[in-house]
C-alpha positions as semicolon CSV with decimal commas, in nm:
position;residue;x (nm);y (nm);z (nm)
1;M;14,557;4,096;-23,261
2;D;14,581;4,304;-23,578
3;R;14,259;4,401;-23,753
4;E;14,342;4,174;-24,051
5;V;14,390;3,873;-23,824
6;V;14,061;3,945;-23,647
7;L;13,890;3,974;-23,986
8;A;14,034;3,639;-24,095
9;I;13,909;3,468;-23,778
10;L;13,564;3,622;-23,811
11;V;13,543;3,527;-24,178
12;A;13,640;3,166;-24,103
13;L;13,390;3,145;-23,818
14;C;13,089;3,339;-23,949
15;C;13,116;3,257;-24,320
16;G;13,205;2,898;-24,241
17;A;12,903;2,856;-24,015
18;V;12,666;3,016;-24,269
19;L;12,813;2,814;-24,556
20;T;12,782;2,491;-24,359
21;A;12,419;2,565;-24,275
22;A;12,332;2,653;-24,635
23;G;12,523;2,359;-24,781
24;C;12,309;2,098;-24,610
25;C;11,991;2,222;-24,775
26;P;11,892;1,985;-25,058
27;T;11,796;2,126;-25,396
28;G;11,595;1,932;-25,649
29;R;11,734;1,819;-25,979
30;P;11,651;2,072;-26,253
31;V;11,433;1,952;-26,538
32;A;11,470;2,057;-26,902
33;S;11,447;1,888;-27,238
34;S;11,748;2,081;-27,367
35;G;12,087;1,976;-27,230
36;R;12,222;2,329;-27,238
37;T;11,926;2,467;-27,046
38;L;11,965;2,187;-26,794
39;E;12,335;2,270;-26,752
40;R;12,269;2,639;-26,689
41;R;12,009;2,562;-26,424
42;A;12,230;2,303;-26,253
43;W;12,520;2,553;-26,254
44;R;12,313;2,814;-26,072
45;R;12,195;2,557;-25,816
46;L;12,555;2,456;-25,756
47;W;12,651;2,804;-25,637
48;L;12,324;2,903;-25,468
49;P;12,441;2,800;-25,114
50;F;12,728;3,051;-25,138
51;G;12,493;3,351;-25,152
52;P;12,436;3,398;-24,776
53;A;12,806;3,345;-24,700
54;L;12,898;3,602;-24,967
55;F;12,677;3,864;-24,802
56;V;12,825;3,790;-24,458
57;F;13,175;3,822;-24,604
58;A;13,085;4,154;-24,766
59;A;12,944;4,285;-24,436
60;L;13,264;4,188;-24,252
61;C;13,470;4,363;-24,519
62;G;13,255;4,673;-24,473
63;W;13,327;4,659;-24,100
64;A;13,702;4,623;-24,165
65;L;13,706;4,922;-24,400
66;V;13,597;5,162;-24,124
67;E;13,750;4,984;-23,824
68;P;14,072;5,155;-23,701
69;A;14,388;4,949;-23,739
70;C;14,428;4,887;-23,367
71;A;14,479;4,576;-23,163
72;E;14,173;4,364;-23,090
73;R;14,135;4,092;-22,834
74;V;13,969;3,779;-22,971
75;P;13,849;3,521;-22,717
76;T;14,036;3,193;-22,744
77;C;13,710;2,998;-22,777
78;L;13,631;3,186;-23,101
79;V;13,971;3,092;-23,243
80;W;13,913;2,726;-23,161
81;A;13,562;2,744;-23,306
82;A;13,701;2,880;-23,635
83;L;13,961;2,603;-23,673
84;P;13,723;2,334;-23,810
85;F;13,607;2,569;-24,086
86;A;13,967;2,661;-24,164
87;G;14,042;2,288;-24,184
88;V;13,765;2,242;-24,445
89;V;13,918;2,522;-24,654
90;A;14,263;2,364;-24,624
91;R;14,121;2,027;-24,732
92;A;13,947;2,185;-25,032
93;G;14,268;2,363;-25,132
94;W;14,473;2,044;-25,109
95;R;14,221;1,853;-25,321
96;A;14,219;2,136;-25,576
97;L;14,599;2,127;-25,606
98;R;14,603;1,748;-25,631
99;S;14,341;1,752;-25,908
100;L;14,578;1,952;-26,130
101;I;14,797;1,644;-26,170
102;R;14,722;1,481;-26,504
103;P;14,599;1,120;-26,495
104;P;14,862;0,868;-26,610
105;D;14,670;0,753;-26,920
106;V;14,379;0,961;-27,046
107;A;14,149;0,813;-27,310
108;V;13,986;1,130;-27,446
109;A;13,981;1,449;-27,244
110;T;14,017;1,825;-27,247
111;L;14,297;1,936;-27,016
112;G;14,425;2,280;-26,915
113;L;14,252;2,547;-26,710
114;L;14,320;2,859;-26,917
115;R;14,443;2,709;-27,245
116;P;14,252;2,382;-27,287
117;R;14,392;2,116;-27,516
118;I;14,240;1,791;-27,634
119;I;14,415;1,464;-27,551
120;V;14,332;1,143;-27,739
121;S;14,502;0,817;-27,641
122;P;14,658;0,621;-27,931
123;C;14,464;0,309;-27,832
124;I;14,139;0,505;-27,860
125;R;14,235;0,633;-28,205
126;E;14,275;0,273;-28,315
127;A;13,951;0,158;-28,152
128;L;13,723;0,426;-28,305
129;D;13,629;0,465;-28,669
130;D;13,667;0,805;-28,834
131;D;13,310;0,921;-28,766
132;A;13,311;0,816;-28,402
133;L;13,655;0,973;-28,346
134;A;13,539;1,299;-28,506
135;A;13,231;1,296;-28,281
136;A;13,441;1,244;-27,966
137;V;13,682;1,522;-28,065
138;E;13,397;1,763;-28,144
139;H;13,249;1,693;-27,799
140;E;13,585;1,782;-27,643
141;R;13,611;2,095;-27,857
142;A;13,282;2,208;-27,705
143;H;13,437;2,158;-27,360
144;A;13,741;2,364;-27,464
145;R;13,531;2,651;-27,604
146;H;13,352;2,694;-27,272
147;L;13,665;2,651;-27,055
148;D;13,498;2,356;-26,888
149;P;13,819;2,224;-26,724
150;L;13,841;2,552;-26,530
151;R;13,470;2,541;-26,446
152;L;13,500;2,181;-26,328
153;W;13,798;2,274;-26,111
154;L;13,610;2,567;-25,954
155;A;13,295;2,360;-25,905
156;Q;13,488;2,082;-25,733
157;F;13,660;2,334;-25,506
158;G;13,329;2,498;-25,420
159;S;13,165;2,163;-25,346
160;D;13,458;2,066;-25,123
161;L;13,400;2,384;-24,920
162;L;13,058;2,240;-24,833
163;W;13,203;1,910;-24,711
164;P;13,078;1,679;-24,561
165;W;12,717;1,738;-24,671
166;P;12,589;1,483;-24,928
167;A;12,370;1,752;-25,086
168;A;12,680;1,938;-25,206
169;A;12,819;1,627;-25,376
170;A;12,476;1,560;-25,529
171;R;12,459;1,912;-25,676
172;F;12,809;1,875;-25,822
173;R;12,727;1,534;-25,972
174;C;12,402;1,669;-26,117
175;W;12,579;1,961;-26,282
176;R;12,862;1,744;-26,415
177;N;12,612;1,508;-26,577
178;A;12,419;1,802;-26,722
179;L;12,746;1,940;-26,857
180;E;12,806;1,623;-27,061
181;L;12,452;1,637;-27,199
182;A;12,502;2,002;-27,296
183;R;12,828;1,933;-27,478
184;D;12,673;1,632;-27,655
185;E;12,397;1,861;-27,776
186;E;12,643;2,126;-27,888
187;A;12,849;1,870;-28,079
188;R;12,535;1,751;-28,260
189;H;12,458;2,110;-28,362
190;S;12,800;2,101;-28,533
191;D;12,674;1,836;-28,778
192;I;12,785;1,540;-28,564
193;A;12,551;1,242;-28,576
194;G;12,420;1,137;-28,236
195;A;12,473;0,770;-28,325
196;D;12,844;0,832;-28,392
197;L;12,888;1,000;-28,055
198;A;12,698;0,713;-27,890
199;V;12,937;0,464;-28,051
200;A;13,233;0,662;-27,917
201;I;13,089;0,667;-27,565
202;L;13,018;0,294;-27,560
203;T;13,365;0,216;-27,699
204;L;13,527;0,432;-27,430
205;L;13,315;0,262;-27,166
206;R;13,423;-0,084;-27,279
207;R;13,787;0,021;-27,294
208;G;13,769;0,170;-26,946
209;Q;13,615;-0,148;-26,806
210;R;13,881;-0,362;-26,973
211;D;14,179;-0,146;-26,875
212;A;14,159;-0,004;-26,521
213;S;14,463;0,220;-26,581
214;L;14,285;0,403;-26,863
215;S;14,113;0,718;-26,732
216;V;13,783;0,803;-26,904
217;P;13,683;1,136;-26,745
218;T;13,450;1,232;-27,030
219;L;13,189;0,967;-26,948
220;G;13,075;1,097;-26,613
221;G;12,794;0,955;-26,406
222;D;12,691;0,598;-26,338
223;E;12,533;0,331;-26,554
224;S;12,187;0,489;-26,540
225;F;12,327;0,821;-26,657
226;V;12,510;0,654;-26,947
227;E;12,178;0,499;-27,051
228;E;12,009;0,839;-27,034
229;R;12,289;0,995;-27,234
230;I;12,275;0,731;-27,506
231;G;11,896;0,761;-27,519
232;R;11,919;1,137;-27,575
233;L;12,179;1,089;-27,849
234;L;11,956;0,846;-28,038
235;R;11,653;1,074;-28,022
236;P;11,595;1,362;-28,265
237;L;11,794;1,671;-28,176
238;E;11,615;1,927;-27,963
239;A;11,564;2,274;-28,106
240;D;11,844;2,515;-28,027
241;A;11,768;2,655;-27,682
242;P;11,776;3,036;-27,663
243;G;12,008;3,202;-27,418
244;S;11,861;3,268;-27,077
245;T;11,860;3,607;-26,903
246;G;11,835;3,435;-26,565
247;S;12,211;3,446;-26,507
248;A;12,225;3,821;-26,574
249;V;11,937;3,884;-26,334
250;W;12,105;3,676;-26,064
251;L;12,434;3,861;-26,118
252;V;12,272;4,205;-26,088
253;A;12,080;4,099;-25,777
254;A;12,392;3,951;-25,616
255;S;12,595;4,265;-25,693
256;A;12,328;4,487;-25,538
257;G;12,314;4,260;-25,232
258;V;12,692;4,272;-25,188
259;V;12,695;4,654;-25,206
260;L;12,415;4,670;-24,949
261;A;12,597;4,423;-24,722
262;V;12,918;4,631;-24,736
263;F;12,718;4,943;-24,644
264;L;12,543;4,768;-24,355
265;G;12,875;4,627;-24,234
266;A;13,030;4,971;-24,232
267;E;12,734;5,120;-24,045
268;L;12,643;4,843;-23,801
269;G;12,941;4,610;-23,804
270;E;13,120;4,774;-23,512
271;R;12,831;4,708;-23,272
272;V;12,775;4,355;-23,395
273;V;13,142;4,256;-23,378
274;R;13,188;4,413;-23,035
275;A;12,884;4,226;-22,908
276;L;13,021;3,901;-23,052
277;L;13,367;3,950;-22,899
278;T;13,235;4,048;-22,558
279;A;12,976;3,766;-22,549
280;F;13,259;3,513;-22,524
C-alpha cells in the first residue's frame, strides 16, 4: 500500500481507539454564577477528550513526514479493526451534512455558519409584544456575534465522533445549555430586561407545545433547564465576568504538545509502526 493509505489506516485505528477510550470518561458539570464563565468552561470540557487523539495524530504525521514513499504491507486484521472507527466518522459526517438542512418552520433562530442571519416566524411576531420580541432578537444577535451556529455544528460533529458514549452527549448538552445562559446574560447587558426575555421564552415554549411542526431550537434543554433559565433571568444581573486567560494557556500548551508529538513521531515512529505492523 502507498504511504498515505497506510497513514489513513493507522490514523483511523490508533486515533479512533484513543478517542473512544477518552470519550467514555465522564467529566463533571462546571459550576459558575456567570453564564459566560460557565459556557467557556463547558466548551473546554467538550473538547478535552480530543487532546490525546490529537497528539497521536501529530505523532503519526511526524512518522509520515520522514517515511519514504514506498509500498507498505498492512495486515488485513488491522484494516478490519480500523473499519468500525471509520464507520463512526462516516456517521458523524452524514449527521453533520443532514443538520445543515433548515427546519421547515423555525420560530426564532440564528441560521448560517459563516454569515449568520436571524429568522423570526410571523406567528411569533404576532404572539410577542414589542419588548419581548426585542429581547428575543437581541438574544439571537448575541448568537450571531459569536458565530454560535458554526460552533454548534462543530460541537455536534465532535460529539458524534465519540459515539456511542453517553458522556459525550452529556458534555454537549451541558455546553449547549450553558450557551443559552451566556447569551441570555449578554442580551441583558445590552439593556434588555430579564423579565421580557423570560416572557419570550415561555411564549415560545407554549407555541412549540401547541404546534409540533414549529421548531424552537433556541430553548434548549429540558423542563428543569427552562426553570433554571427563567430563574436566572428573574434574578439581578451578575457582574460582567472578566475574560479568562485559561483558553490561551490551553492553546499554548496544546500547540507545544503537538510540536513535541511530531518530533517524537519523526524520531521514533518508524520503530513503533514497524513493531505494530509485524505484531499482526
